[in-house]
MARPADO-738273 format. One record per residue (C-alpha): residue number from 1; residue in one letter; x, y, z. Coordinates in steps of 0.25 Angstrom, whole numbers. Example, Ala and Ser with C-alpha at 12.3 -4.5 7.8 and 13.67 -1.06 7.14 Angstrom:
2
1 | A | 49 | -18 | 31
2 | S | 55 | -4 | 29
END
This chain:
454
1 | X | 0 | -1 | 0
2 | X | 4 | 13 | -4
3 | X | 5 | 27 | 5
4 | X | -7 | 35 | 3
5 | X | -12 | 49 | 7
6 | X | -25 | 52 | 13
7 | X | -30 | 68 | 11
8 | X | -36 | 70 | 24
9 | X | -36 | 84 | 23
10 | X | -28 | 96 | 16
11 | X | -35 | 92 | 3
12 | X | -39 | 102 | -7
13 | X | -40 | 110 | 7
14 | X | -29 | 117 | 15
15 | X | -34 | 112 | 28
16 | X | -35 | 98 | 36
17 | X | -24 | 94 | 32
18 | X | -22 | 79 | 35
19 | X | -15 | 67 | 25
20 | X | -16 | 54 | 28
21 | X | -3 | 46 | 24
22 | X | -5 | 31 | 23
23 | X | 3 | 17 | 22
24 | X | 3 | 3 | 24
25 | X | -9 | 5 | 35
26 | X | -2 | 16 | 43
27 | X | -8 | 31 | 42
28 | X | -3 | 43 | 43
29 | X | -7 | 58 | 44
30 | X | 0 | 72 | 40
31 | X | -7 | 82 | 45
32 | X | -19 | 84 | 52
33 | X | -25 | 96 | 51
34 | X | -38 | 101 | 53
35 | X | -49 | 106 | 42
36 | X | -52 | 122 | 42
37 | X | -59 | 131 | 32
38 | X | -74 | 127 | 27
39 | X | -82 | 119 | 34
40 | X | -83 | 108 | 25
41 | X | -68 | 105 | 28
42 | X | -70 | 108 | 43
43 | X | -79 | 98 | 45
44 | X | -69 | 86 | 41
45 | X | -62 | 89 | 53
46 | X | -73 | 82 | 60
47 | X | -74 | 70 | 50
48 | X | -67 | 58 | 54
49 | X | -53 | 56 | 46
50 | X | -54 | 45 | 37
51 | X | -45 | 38 | 47
52 | X | -47 | 35 | 59
53 | X | -35 | 45 | 67
54 | X | -33 | 31 | 77
55 | X | -27 | 25 | 62
56 | X | -19 | 36 | 61
57 | X | -2 | 34 | 65
58 | X | 4 | 45 | 65
59 | X | 1 | 62 | 58
60 | X | 11 | 69 | 55
61 | X | 9 | 87 | 55
62 | X | 15 | 96 | 46
63 | X | 12 | 106 | 53
64 | X | 3 | 113 | 65
65 | X | -6 | 121 | 57
66 | X | -22 | 115 | 59
67 | X | -24 | 112 | 48
68 | X | -13 | 103 | 47
69 | X | -15 | 97 | 63
70 | X | -26 | 104 | 69
71 | X | -34 | 89 | 67
72 | X | -24 | 80 | 77
73 | X | -30 | 83 | 89
74 | X | -44 | 77 | 83
75 | X | -36 | 67 | 77
76 | X | -28 | 61 | 90
77 | X | -42 | 63 | 98
78 | X | -49 | 53 | 87
79 | X | -39 | 43 | 90
80 | X | -25 | 46 | 84
81 | X | -15 | 40 | 91
82 | X | -2 | 41 | 82
83 | X | 11 | 52 | 82
84 | X | 9 | 66 | 77
85 | X | 23 | 70 | 72
86 | X | 25 | 86 | 67
87 | X | 36 | 96 | 69
88 | X | 41 | 101 | 83
89 | X | 34 | 116 | 79
90 | X | 22 | 107 | 74
91 | X | 19 | 102 | 86
92 | X | 21 | 114 | 93
93 | X | 11 | 121 | 85
94 | X | 2 | 110 | 86
95 | X | 3 | 111 | 101
96 | X | -2 | 126 | 99
97 | X | -14 | 123 | 88
98 | X | -21 | 111 | 91
99 | X | -23 | 114 | 104
100 | X | -29 | 129 | 101
101 | X | -36 | 123 | 90
102 | X | -44 | 114 | 100
103 | X | -45 | 126 | 107
104 | X | -49 | 132 | 97
105 | X | -62 | 122 | 93
106 | X | -66 | 121 | 107
107 | X | -69 | 136 | 107
108 | X | -75 | 136 | 94
109 | X | -85 | 125 | 98
110 | X | -89 | 131 | 112
111 | X | -91 | 145 | 104
112 | X | -100 | 139 | 95
113 | X | -107 | 132 | 106
114 | X | -109 | 143 | 116
115 | X | -114 | 152 | 103
116 | X | -121 | 143 | 97
117 | X | -116 | 143 | 82
118 | X | -111 | 129 | 78
119 | X | -121 | 117 | 74
120 | X | -117 | 107 | 82
121 | X | -120 | 107 | 96
122 | X | -112 | 107 | 103
123 | X | -101 | 113 | 94
124 | X | -88 | 104 | 97
125 | X | -73 | 105 | 94
126 | X | -67 | 96 | 84
127 | X | -56 | 95 | 95
128 | X | -53 | 103 | 107
129 | X | -39 | 108 | 114
130 | X | -38 | 95 | 123
131 | X | -39 | 86 | 109
132 | X | -27 | 94 | 102
133 | X | -18 | 93 | 116
134 | X | -21 | 80 | 118
135 | X | -16 | 77 | 103
136 | X | -3 | 84 | 104
137 | X | 6 | 74 | 111
138 | X | 5 | 64 | 98
139 | X | 13 | 75 | 91
140 | X | 27 | 71 | 89
141 | X | 37 | 80 | 84
142 | X | 49 | 78 | 72
143 | X | 59 | 88 | 68
144 | X | 59 | 93 | 54
145 | X | 67 | 84 | 44
146 | X | 67 | 71 | 54
147 | X | 62 | 61 | 48
148 | X | 54 | 52 | 57
149 | X | 44 | 39 | 56
150 | X | 27 | 43 | 59
151 | X | 25 | 28 | 55
152 | X | 35 | 19 | 56
153 | X | 40 | 18 | 41
154 | X | 35 | 29 | 37
155 | X | 45 | 44 | 38
156 | X | 42 | 58 | 40
157 | X | 50 | 71 | 40
158 | X | 44 | 85 | 43
159 | X | 52 | 96 | 36
160 | X | 48 | 111 | 35
161 | X | 37 | 117 | 29
162 | X | 37 | 130 | 34
163 | X | 24 | 137 | 36
164 | X | 24 | 136 | 52
165 | X | 31 | 130 | 64
166 | X | 34 | 116 | 62
167 | X | 26 | 115 | 49
168 | X | 33 | 105 | 40
169 | X | 31 | 94 | 27
170 | X | 31 | 80 | 29
171 | X | 39 | 71 | 22
172 | X | 32 | 56 | 24
173 | X | 40 | 43 | 19
174 | X | 31 | 31 | 17
175 | X | 34 | 19 | 10
176 | X | 42 | 26 | 0
177 | X | 34 | 37 | -1
178 | X | 38 | 51 | 4
179 | X | 26 | 60 | 3
180 | X | 29 | 75 | 7
181 | X | 18 | 83 | 14
182 | X | 22 | 99 | 11
183 | X | 14 | 105 | 24
184 | X | 11 | 117 | 22
185 | X | 21 | 123 | 17
186 | X | 27 | 137 | 21
187 | X | 32 | 149 | 12
188 | X | 47 | 149 | 10
189 | X | 45 | 165 | 13
190 | X | 38 | 162 | 24
191 | X | 40 | 173 | 34
192 | X | 43 | 168 | 46
193 | X | 43 | 153 | 44
194 | X | 54 | 142 | 35
195 | X | 51 | 139 | 24
196 | X | 46 | 125 | 18
197 | X | 59 | 114 | 17
198 | X | 62 | 108 | 4
199 | X | 51 | 96 | 3
200 | X | 59 | 82 | 0
201 | X | 56 | 73 | -9
202 | X | 44 | 67 | -9
203 | X | 35 | 56 | -17
204 | X | 20 | 64 | -14
205 | X | 21 | 79 | -8
206 | X | 8 | 83 | -1
207 | X | 10 | 96 | -5
208 | X | 1 | 110 | 3
209 | X | -5 | 120 | -6
210 | X | -11 | 129 | 1
211 | X | -7 | 140 | -8
212 | X | -6 | 132 | -20
213 | X | -12 | 142 | -29
214 | X | -6 | 156 | -26
215 | X | 5 | 163 | -22
216 | X | 10 | 171 | -11
217 | X | 12 | 186 | -14
218 | X | 25 | 190 | -14
219 | X | 22 | 202 | -4
220 | X | 26 | 195 | 12
221 | X | 16 | 196 | 22
222 | X | 22 | 210 | 27
223 | X | 21 | 217 | 13
224 | X | 4 | 212 | 16
225 | X | 4 | 213 | 32
226 | X | 10 | 225 | 34
227 | X | 0 | 235 | 26
228 | X | -12 | 229 | 30
229 | X | -8 | 229 | 45
230 | X | -4 | 245 | 44
231 | X | -17 | 246 | 37
232 | X | -23 | 242 | 50
233 | X | -17 | 249 | 59
234 | X | -19 | 262 | 53
235 | X | -35 | 259 | 53
236 | X | -33 | 254 | 68
237 | X | -41 | 239 | 62
238 | X | -38 | 227 | 70
239 | X | -31 | 217 | 60
240 | X | -36 | 202 | 64
241 | X | -25 | 193 | 58
242 | X | -30 | 178 | 57
243 | X | -17 | 169 | 58
244 | X | -13 | 156 | 61
245 | X | -7 | 156 | 72
246 | X | 4 | 145 | 68
247 | X | 13 | 154 | 59
248 | X | 4 | 164 | 54
249 | X | 2 | 171 | 68
250 | X | 19 | 173 | 67
251 | X | 20 | 174 | 53
252 | X | 11 | 187 | 55
253 | X | 15 | 192 | 68
254 | X | 31 | 192 | 62
255 | X | 27 | 201 | 51
256 | X | 20 | 211 | 58
257 | X | 34 | 212 | 66
258 | X | 40 | 214 | 53
259 | X | 28 | 225 | 49
260 | X | 31 | 231 | 62
261 | X | 45 | 232 | 61
262 | X | 44 | 238 | 47
263 | X | 38 | 248 | 52
264 | X | 26 | 245 | 42
265 | X | 14 | 242 | 54
266 | X | 13 | 250 | 66
267 | X | 22 | 244 | 77
268 | X | 10 | 247 | 87
269 | X | 1 | 239 | 80
270 | X | -4 | 231 | 90
271 | X | -5 | 214 | 86
272 | X | -12 | 201 | 93
273 | X | -9 | 188 | 91
274 | X | -21 | 182 | 94
275 | X | -22 | 168 | 96
276 | X | -15 | 159 | 107
277 | X | -10 | 148 | 97
278 | X | -4 | 159 | 88
279 | X | 3 | 165 | 99
280 | X | 9 | 148 | 104
281 | X | 14 | 149 | 90
282 | X | 21 | 162 | 89
283 | X | 30 | 158 | 102
284 | X | 32 | 143 | 94
285 | X | 41 | 150 | 85
286 | X | 51 | 152 | 94
287 | X | 52 | 137 | 98
288 | X | 55 | 134 | 81
289 | X | 64 | 143 | 77
290 | X | 70 | 137 | 67
291 | X | 58 | 135 | 58
292 | X | 53 | 149 | 56
293 | X | 62 | 162 | 51
294 | X | 59 | 170 | 63
295 | X | 73 | 175 | 71
296 | X | 72 | 173 | 87
297 | X | 69 | 188 | 87
298 | X | 57 | 188 | 76
299 | X | 52 | 176 | 84
300 | X | 50 | 183 | 96
301 | X | 45 | 193 | 90
302 | X | 32 | 186 | 87
303 | X | 29 | 184 | 99
304 | X | 30 | 198 | 104
305 | X | 24 | 204 | 91
306 | X | 9 | 204 | 96
307 | X | 1 | 201 | 108
308 | X | -1 | 188 | 112
309 | X | -16 | 184 | 114
310 | X | -18 | 172 | 120
311 | X | -31 | 173 | 130
312 | X | -44 | 174 | 125
313 | X | -46 | 187 | 134
314 | X | -35 | 193 | 125
315 | X | -39 | 190 | 113
316 | X | -54 | 196 | 118
317 | X | -46 | 208 | 122
318 | X | -42 | 212 | 107
319 | X | -57 | 213 | 105
320 | X | -56 | 226 | 111
321 | X | -44 | 233 | 106
322 | X | -45 | 240 | 93
323 | X | -36 | 242 | 82
324 | X | -26 | 243 | 77
325 | X | -22 | 228 | 79
326 | X | -18 | 215 | 73
327 | X | -23 | 202 | 79
328 | X | -17 | 189 | 73
329 | X | -26 | 178 | 79
330 | X | -30 | 164 | 75
331 | X | -34 | 157 | 67
332 | X | -27 | 160 | 55
333 | X | -40 | 158 | 46
334 | X | -52 | 164 | 56
335 | X | -55 | 148 | 58
336 | X | -55 | 149 | 71
337 | X | -48 | 156 | 84
338 | X | -47 | 169 | 89
339 | X | -47 | 176 | 77
340 | X | -62 | 175 | 74
341 | X | -66 | 182 | 87
342 | X | -57 | 194 | 81
343 | X | -62 | 193 | 67
344 | X | -76 | 192 | 75
345 | X | -72 | 205 | 79
346 | X | -64 | 212 | 70
347 | X | -68 | 209 | 57
348 | X | -80 | 219 | 56
349 | X | -71 | 230 | 57
350 | X | -67 | 237 | 43
351 | X | -55 | 243 | 52
352 | X | -48 | 229 | 55
353 | X | -42 | 219 | 48
354 | X | -42 | 204 | 45
355 | X | -29 | 200 | 40
356 | X | -28 | 185 | 34
357 | X | -14 | 179 | 35
358 | X | -15 | 166 | 24
359 | X | -23 | 156 | 19
360 | X | -39 | 156 | 24
361 | X | -44 | 142 | 21
362 | X | -57 | 143 | 12
363 | X | -68 | 143 | 23
364 | X | -63 | 150 | 33
365 | X | -65 | 163 | 39
366 | X | -52 | 168 | 34
367 | X | -56 | 163 | 20
368 | X | -69 | 171 | 20
369 | X | -60 | 184 | 25
370 | X | -50 | 181 | 12
371 | X | -60 | 181 | 2
372 | X | -69 | 194 | 7
373 | X | -76 | 188 | 16
374 | X | -87 | 198 | 24
375 | X | -91 | 192 | 35
376 | X | -86 | 179 | 44
377 | X | -94 | 169 | 51
378 | X | -87 | 169 | 67
379 | X | -93 | 160 | 78
380 | X | -106 | 161 | 72
381 | X | -107 | 176 | 68
382 | X | -104 | 184 | 54
383 | X | -93 | 194 | 57
384 | X | -92 | 206 | 44
385 | X | -79 | 207 | 38
386 | X | -76 | 222 | 37
387 | X | -62 | 221 | 41
388 | X | -51 | 222 | 31
389 | X | -47 | 208 | 26
390 | X | -32 | 206 | 24
391 | X | -27 | 193 | 17
392 | X | -12 | 192 | 17
393 | X | -9 | 185 | 7
394 | X | 6 | 183 | 10
395 | X | 5 | 177 | 24
396 | X | 3 | 162 | 22
397 | X | 12 | 152 | 28
398 | X | 10 | 144 | 16
399 | X | 18 | 142 | 1
400 | X | 12 | 147 | -9
401 | X | 10 | 138 | -23
402 | X | 24 | 143 | -29
403 | X | 31 | 140 | -14
404 | X | 25 | 125 | -15
405 | X | 30 | 123 | -29
406 | X | 42 | 128 | -25
407 | X | 43 | 119 | -12
408 | X | 38 | 106 | -21
409 | X | 48 | 109 | -31
410 | X | 60 | 106 | -20
411 | X | 56 | 93 | -20
412 | X | 67 | 83 | -24
413 | X | 59 | 76 | -33
414 | X | 45 | 75 | -38
415 | X | 35 | 69 | -31
416 | X | 26 | 57 | -36
417 | X | 14 | 66 | -31
418 | X | 11 | 79 | -25
419 | X | -4 | 82 | -17
420 | X | -4 | 96 | -16
421 | X | -14 | 98 | -3
422 | X | -18 | 109 | 7
423 | X | -22 | 119 | -2
424 | X | -37 | 122 | -6
425 | X | -41 | 114 | -19
426 | X | -37 | 126 | -30
427 | X | -24 | 128 | -21
428 | X | -21 | 113 | -20
429 | X | -23 | 113 | -36
430 | X | -17 | 124 | -38
431 | X | -5 | 117 | -36
432 | X | -7 | 105 | -38
433 | X | -8 | 110 | -54
434 | X | 5 | 118 | -52
435 | X | 14 | 105 | -46
436 | X | 9 | 99 | -58
437 | X | 9 | 109 | -68
438 | X | 23 | 114 | -64
439 | X | 30 | 103 | -56
440 | X | 26 | 92 | -64
441 | X | 19 | 85 | -52
442 | X | 9 | 77 | -49
443 | X | 1 | 85 | -39
444 | X | -15 | 82 | -34
445 | X | -23 | 90 | -24
446 | X | -29 | 77 | -17
447 | X | -45 | 78 | -12
448 | X | -48 | 76 | 3
449 | X | -48 | 63 | 7
450 | X | -40 | 56 | -4
451 | X | -31 | 47 | -4
452 | X | -16 | 47 | -13
453 | X | -6 | 40 | -16
454 | X | 9 | 44 | -12
END
């Protein structure tokens, strides 16, 4: 029996990454992500996997973002007892992100029950903070570049992917087949993260395609963010900036520091980081100095450049403050968390600004804002959007189409097959066509739930 891959997520969409590798009765899952965005996708989180968690032998994580790790608490809750392998950076971030994810789900369910806007009685969280804490001891760390054996006879090696702390590509060697999972590829010109490492030779490649149909603008994030914040400060408004707590929050803090240092925005412009998860993640940059471009002084400045807001009382107190000020707050696509309360309060005022800082998955509030939507549904109510919406096209932590192709071109030899994953259908298919026509390689966009040979 050959080696096969079943695409249980990240196929035709940017969320829910899960790739089941099977050979000779053994089963390994690469990534264990939550579905986000459209309700049709989110409902998949509640459906049982086609393989019982207890039948899985091991899990490998490319990185800690919830669309790659956020299903892990439920997997363990439903019977998975094997090891989870990750880099030290990914393990450290999962210790922050997963309990926070469970806590937010409990809060959202409780809020829905108290205010009676859920169709379920009672509304329940997908998993709890306690469930998330229960899964963390299963995570075992492996250093970048060190080959290990997740299953006897199977080899795996992590290599740097850039993107966020701990993010990796994975080479999996099974029964003579070499399978390369790109994970989420960072940009070679990222403001704070190191570039992706050169990929190793592989027979089969799974490559992400978040930006598979576009190029990043030539201007950097400073050229986009500076004029927006200067205008905001002049009119005394409040900028609500939805950010991913890991990676994007730190990049924006660093960018604001640089803009203040250069005198392009007022040094007195108050900045608040209102996310316990983002605050804790920012501190981790000091513990992983080899994975990013920041020197010790710049790393230290990250934690001093904003008022770090952790308690709910301090978060609520921001509601009584007047502008100008900048509030960086999670989540990055406005799917949940404290950003919802800030949007509910600030989105209706034309003096204010909502600054979007990266890819917004279809079906999320961020995508509605990016598309010019004039209202948002928040906690069962419609909130008018009169604030100026600014989308930073250059703030993404993902490689664009040309950068993905450049990474693939560094493979020592042509692979037998490329599977294009982790992208909306248009982006994935456009990258597939470019791989086929420009590189002459076999490329396919797999369907959700499909199984293919390696």
